[in-house]
C-alpha positions as CSV (number, residue, x, y, z in Angstrom):
1,G,113.4,153.1,192.9
2,V,115.0,156.0,195.2
3,L,118.9,155.8,196.2
4,E,120.0,155.3,199.6
5,L,122.1,157.4,201.2
6,G,126.1,156.6,199.6
7,E,124.2,153.3,197.6
8,T,126.4,153.1,193.6
9,T,123.6,153.4,191.0
10,R,124.4,149.7,190.6
11,D,124.3,148.6,193.4
12,A,120.4,150.0,193.2
13,V,120.0,148.9,190.9
14,A,120.9,145.5,191.4
15,R,118.8,146.3,194.9
16,E,115.6,147.2,193.6
17,V,115.9,144.3,190.7
18,L,116.8,141.3,193.7
19,E,113.2,143.2,196.1
20,E,111.0,143.4,193.2
21,T,111.9,140.2,191.8
22,G,113.9,137.6,193.6
23,L,117.0,138.0,191.0
24,V,120.5,138.4,191.5
25,V,121.3,140.4,188.5
26,S,124.9,141.8,186.9
27,V,124.5,145.4,186.2
28,G,126.2,146.8,182.5
29,P,125.4,149.8,180.4
30,V,123.7,152.4,180.6
31,V,120.8,152.0,177.9
32,D,119.1,155.1,178.0
33,V,118.3,157.8,180.5
34,I,115.2,159.9,180.8
35,D,113.9,163.0,182.2
36,H,109.9,162.4,183.7
37,V,108.6,165.7,184.9
38,D,104.9,165.9,187.0
39,T,103.7,169.8,187.4
40,D,100.6,170.9,188.8
41,S,97.2,172.5,187.0
42,D,99.4,176.0,186.8
43,T,102.1,174.1,185.2
44,R,104.6,174.0,188.0
45,V,107.3,171.8,188.1
46,E,106.1,169.2,191.5
47,Y,108.3,166.1,190.9
48,H,111.7,165.9,188.8
49,F,112.2,161.9,188.9
50,V,115.5,160.8,187.2
51,I,115.3,157.4,185.4
52,A,118.0,155.6,183.6
53,D,117.6,151.8,182.0
54,Y,120.6,150.0,182.7
55,L,121.0,146.5,180.9
56,C,121.0,143.3,183.3
57,A,121.6,139.6,183.1
58,A,120.2,137.5,185.6
59,T,123.0,135.2,187.8
60,G,121.0,133.7,190.3
61,G,117.2,134.2,192.1
62,T,114.2,132.9,192.3
63,L,111.6,135.1,190.2
64,V,109.0,136.0,192.1
65,A,106.9,138.9,192.7
66,G,108.1,141.5,194.9
67,S,105.7,143.9,197.4
68,D,105.4,146.9,195.0
69,V,104.5,144.9,192.1
70,D,101.2,142.9,190.8
71,A,102.9,140.2,188.4
72,V,105.9,139.7,187.1
73,I,106.9,137.1,184.1
74,Y,109.5,136.2,181.6
75,A,108.9,137.6,177.9
76,D,110.3,137.4,174.8
77,P,112.0,140.8,173.6
78,S,110.4,140.1,170.3
79,S,107.1,138.6,171.5
80,L,105.8,142.2,173.9
81,K,102.3,143.3,171.7
82,P,100.5,141.9,174.7
83,Y,101.9,143.9,177.1
84,D,100.5,147.4,175.5
85,L,104.1,149.2,176.5
86,T,104.6,152.9,176.0
87,S,106.7,153.7,173.2
88,L,109.6,155.4,175.5
89,T,109.7,151.5,176.5
90,Q,109.8,149.8,173.9
91,S,112.6,152.3,172.7
92,V,114.7,151.3,175.5
93,I,114.0,148.1,175.4
94,G,114.7,147.3,171.4
95,Q,118.6,149.9,172.4
96,A,118.9,146.8,175.5
97,M,118.8,144.7,172.5
98,A,121.3,146.2,170.6
99,L,123.6,146.7,173.1
100,Y,123.6,143.4,174.1
101,A,124.0,141.8,170.1
102,S,127.1,144.3,170.6
103,G,128.5,142.9,172.5
104,R,128.4,145.3,175.9
105,R,126.7,142.6,177.6
106,P,126.4,142.6,181.5
107,Q,130.3,140.9,183.1
C-alpha cells in the first residue's frame, strides 16, 4: 500500500491489512526491507518501490477479500508449495517464522 501523509509505517501496515483482508492486526518487528526498481527500455529508472515487510498477528476482524485482491486464505507456512511463490517471498516468510520462533512477536 501507499503511505498517507503523516501516517507511520506501522499504522499504514495495520490499515492496509484491514482494507485488503478484513483482519485487525498487531504490527510487530520489521522482517525485511526490499527495493524494487523498474526501468524502461533504455534502463532509466521509472519507479523505485521500497517494500517493508512486518511480522503481524491477527487480533480481530473477519477474513475477507478486499477490493484490490482476488482472494484471501489462511495458509500453513509449511504448505505453501501450491502457491508458486517467488524465492524472495519464501525467504521473507522464512525470516518471519524465525523471528516468531525467537520470541520477537507482535504485542
